[in-house]
C-alpha positions in Angstrom: 78.8 47.6 36.8 79.2 43.4 37.0 80.4 41.9 39.8 82.2 39.3 40.1 83.7 36.0 42.6 87.2 36.0 42.3 89.1 32.1 43.8 93.1 32.8 45.1 95.2 30.1 46.2 97.5 31.9 49.0 99.7 28.7 49.9 100.4 29.2 52.9 101.0 32.4 55.1 100.8 34.1 57.7 98.5 35.8 59.4 101.0 39.0 58.7 101.5 38.2 55.1 97.7 38.0 54.2 97.2 41.2 55.9 100.0 42.9 53.8 98.5 41.2 50.5 94.8 42.9 51.5 97.1 46.0 51.7 98.9 46.0 48.7 96.0 44.8 46.6 93.6 47.9 48.2 96.4 50.4 47.5 97.2 49.5 44.4 93.3 49.4 43.4 93.6 53.1 44.6 95.7 54.4 43.8 95.6 52.3 39.8 92.5 50.8 39.3 89.6 53.7 40.2 87.6 51.1 38.0 87.1 48.4 40.4 85.3 47.8 44.4 86.4 45.4 46.7 83.0 44.1 48.0 84.6 41.8 50.9 86.5 38.5 51.0 85.9 34.8 53.1 89.5 34.0 53.1 89.1 29.9 53.9 91.8 27.5 55.1 92.2 24.3 53.6 92.9 20.8 54.3 96.8 20.9 54.2 96.8 24.4 55.6 96.7 26.7 52.7 95.3 29.9 52.2 92.1 30.4 49.8 90.3 33.4 49.2 87.2 34.1 47.9 86.2 37.9 46.9 83.9 39.7 45.6 84.3 42.4 42.8 82.9 45.3 40.8 84.2 45.4 37.9 83.6 46.3 34.2 85.3 43.1 33.3 87.2 39.7 34.3 90.4 40.7 32.7 90.6 44.0 34.7 90.6 41.9 37.6 93.4 40.1 36.1 95.3 42.7 35.0 94.7 44.5 39.0 96.3 40.9 40.6 99.1 40.8 37.9 100.2 44.7 39.1 99.6 43.3 43.4 101.6 40.0 42.5 101.9 37.4 45.1 98.0 36.8 44.5 97.0 34.1 41.6 93.7 33.6 40.8 92.5 30.6 40.4 88.9 31.2 38.8 86.6 34.3 38.4 83.1 33.8 38.1 80.7 36.6 37.5 78.0 36.7 40.0 74.8 36.5 38.3 72.3 37.1 41.0 71.9 36.9 45.1 70.4 35.2 47.2 69.3 35.2 50.6 67.2 32.6 53.4 64.1 35.0 53.5 63.9 35.3 49.6 62.9 32.1 49.6 59.5 30.5 49.9 58.6 27.2 51.6 
């Protein structure tokens, strides 16, 4: 199954609000989108205090991920990138 990185801009949110968004997203995926898998997320703070997340999902298509985000509400996807490979430092020859 293809894997994707989703870039999201959550705005200025508290840690509690982040937890609520994540729980809503997870529950929506379990109940309505069993064909997508959330692998992990990197949550980052921009200089202006806005929270961005970079989330890795396995899904049949970018459209399916957008449908999930639309169902959850409050988690605008800025960009979706298909992962074409993974690389670790141990795999790089020098």
